[in-house]
C-alpha positions as CSV (number, residue, x, y, z in Angstrom):
1,M,54.5,33.3,60.4
2,S,56.0,29.9,60.6
3,R,54.8,27.1,58.5
4,G,51.9,25.0,59.7
5,T,50.4,27.7,62.1
6,G,47.7,28.7,59.7
7,F,45.9,31.9,60.3
8,A,45.8,31.7,64.1
9,R,45.2,35.0,65.8
10,K,47.4,36.4,68.5
11,V,45.6,36.8,71.8
12,Y,46.1,40.2,73.4
13,E,45.1,41.2,76.9
14,R,42.4,43.9,77.2
15,A,43.0,47.0,79.2
16,P,40.7,47.4,82.1
17,A,37.6,49.7,81.5
18,A,37.9,53.2,82.7
19,P,35.8,54.0,85.8
20,A,32.6,55.9,85.1
21,R,32.8,59.6,85.7
22,P,30.0,61.8,86.9
23,L,28.6,64.3,84.3
24,E,30.4,67.6,84.5
25,R,27.4,69.6,83.3
26,P,23.6,69.4,84.0
27,V,21.4,67.7,81.4
28,V,18.8,70.0,79.7
29,V,15.6,68.3,78.6
30,A,13.5,70.0,75.9
31,R,9.8,70.2,76.6
32,I,7.4,69.5,73.7
33,T,4.4,71.9,73.8
34,S,2.6,70.7,70.7
35,V,2.2,67.5,68.7
36,V,4.1,67.5,65.4
37,K,2.3,65.6,62.7
38,A,4.0,64.2,59.6
39,V,2.8,65.6,56.3
40,P,1.5,62.8,54.2
41,K,2.8,62.4,50.6
42,S,0.3,63.3,48.0
43,P,-0.7,60.2,45.9
44,R,1.5,59.8,42.9
45,A,-0.3,60.1,39.5
46,E,0.2,56.6,37.9
47,N,-0.7,55.3,34.5
48,K,0.8,51.8,33.8
49,H,-0.2,51.9,30.1
50,L,1.5,55.2,29.6
51,L,4.8,53.6,30.9
52,S,4.3,50.5,28.8
53,M,3.9,52.6,25.6
54,A,7.6,53.4,25.7
55,R,8.7,49.9,24.6
56,G,10.1,49.9,21.1
57,R,9.8,53.7,20.7
58,P,12.7,56.0,19.8
59,C,14.7,57.8,22.5
60,L,13.5,61.3,23.0
61,I,16.0,62.5,25.6
62,R,19.0,62.2,23.3
63,S,21.7,62.9,25.9
64,P,25.4,63.0,24.9
65,I,25.7,59.3,25.8
66,C,22.6,58.2,23.9
67,D,22.9,54.8,22.1
68,G,20.0,55.6,19.8
69,G,18.5,52.1,20.0
70,T,14.8,51.3,20.5
71,D,15.3,48.0,22.2
72,T,16.0,49.4,25.7
73,T,13.6,52.4,25.6
74,V,11.7,53.0,28.9
75,A,9.7,55.8,30.3
76,C,12.3,57.9,32.2
77,H,11.0,59.8,35.2
78,G,12.4,63.2,35.8
79,G,11.2,66.5,37.1
80,G,13.5,66.9,40.1
81,V,12.7,67.8,43.7
82,A,10.6,70.9,42.7
83,N,8.1,68.5,41.1
84,G,8.0,66.0,44.0
85,K,10.9,63.7,43.3
86,G,12.7,62.5,46.4
87,T,14.2,59.6,48.2
88,G,12.1,56.5,47.5
89,Y,9.5,58.6,45.7
90,K,9.1,59.2,41.9
91,V,7.2,62.0,40.3
92,G,4.0,61.2,38.5
93,D,4.0,59.3,35.2
94,H,3.0,62.4,33.3
95,L,6.5,63.7,33.9
96,T,8.3,61.1,31.9
97,A,10.1,60.9,28.5
98,W,10.9,58.0,26.4
99,G,14.6,57.3,26.8
100,C,17.1,54.5,26.1
101,H,18.9,52.9,29.0
102,C,21.9,55.2,28.5
103,C,19.8,58.3,28.7
104,N,17.9,57.0,31.7
105,H,21.3,56.5,33.4
106,Y,22.4,60.0,32.3
107,T,19.4,61.7,33.8
108,D,19.5,59.7,37.1
109,A,23.0,58.8,38.1
110,Y,25.6,59.8,35.5
111,G,28.6,61.4,37.1
112,G,30.1,63.1,34.0
113,A,27.4,65.8,33.8
114,T,26.2,68.6,36.0
115,R,22.7,68.8,37.4
116,A,21.9,71.6,35.0
117,Q,23.0,69.5,32.0
118,K,20.9,66.5,33.2
119,T,17.9,68.8,33.7
120,A,18.3,70.4,30.3
121,A,18.6,67.0,28.6
122,F,15.5,65.7,30.4
123,M,13.4,68.8,29.8
124,A,14.2,68.8,26.0
125,G,13.2,65.1,26.0
126,H,10.0,65.9,27.9
127,L,9.1,68.6,25.4
128,R,9.5,66.1,22.6
129,Q,7.4,63.7,24.6
130,V,4.5,66.1,25.0
131,L,4.6,66.6,21.2
132,A,4.6,62.9,20.7
133,W,1.6,62.5,23.0
134,R,-0.2,65.3,21.2
135,A,0.4,63.5,17.9
136,I,-0.9,60.2,19.4
137,V,-4.1,61.8,20.6
138,A,-4.7,63.5,17.2
139,D,-4.0,60.3,15.2
140,Q,-7.3,58.3,14.9
141,S,-5.3,55.2,13.7
142,Q,-3.6,54.8,17.1
143,P,-5.0,52.2,19.5
144,P,-7.7,53.6,21.8
145,K,-5.7,52.6,25.0
146,D,-2.6,54.6,23.7
147,R,-4.8,57.6,22.8
148,A,-6.4,57.5,26.3
149,A,-3.1,57.2,28.1
150,A,-1.6,60.1,26.1
151,R,-4.7,62.2,26.8
152,W,-4.4,61.4,30.5
153,A,-0.8,62.7,30.5
154,L,-1.7,65.8,28.6
155,D,-4.6,66.4,31.0
156,H,-2.2,66.1,34.0
157,L,0.1,68.6,32.4
158,N,-2.7,71.0,31.4
159,A,-1.6,70.6,27.8
160,T,-4.1,70.4,25.0
161,P,-4.0,68.0,22.0
162,V,-3.1,69.3,18.6
163,G,-5.8,71.6,17.1
164,Q,-7.4,72.4,20.4
165,G,-6.6,75.8,21.9
166,D,-3.6,76.5,19.7
167,T,-4.2,80.2,19.5
168,L,-1.2,82.4,20.3
């Protein structure tokens, strides 16, 4: 490019469009004999207080990349497709575990682990979460809203609080 021409584009001539050809084979049209209805999503079990309880709590997932801090702890949703997770759709709030931002990333999008490793880390964290909810329900000194939210989660999981139905 010579100096002073800037970024002017070169103009090329377009080739003439090819003439339209007739179809070489007949077109087959499918006939619809019944109406297909979309299956509605079941309503997601939500409990905002249960999610807010995660603030300031210790990470329960403890993945290999866990930072161990309590300042970024959130309720991490897990459970996978088998439990209803899908594109644009989270599982219910009872399928959560308190996790730091690193563990939340690990279970959702981390590329350095297999799906089985991510599932195992989340399920171990969820087991710890259920035990934490059971302890909250059993502790009379906990705020009533926390106890009610933990009881709600245990009810959705068909789990019982400590001391109720612990026979093996």
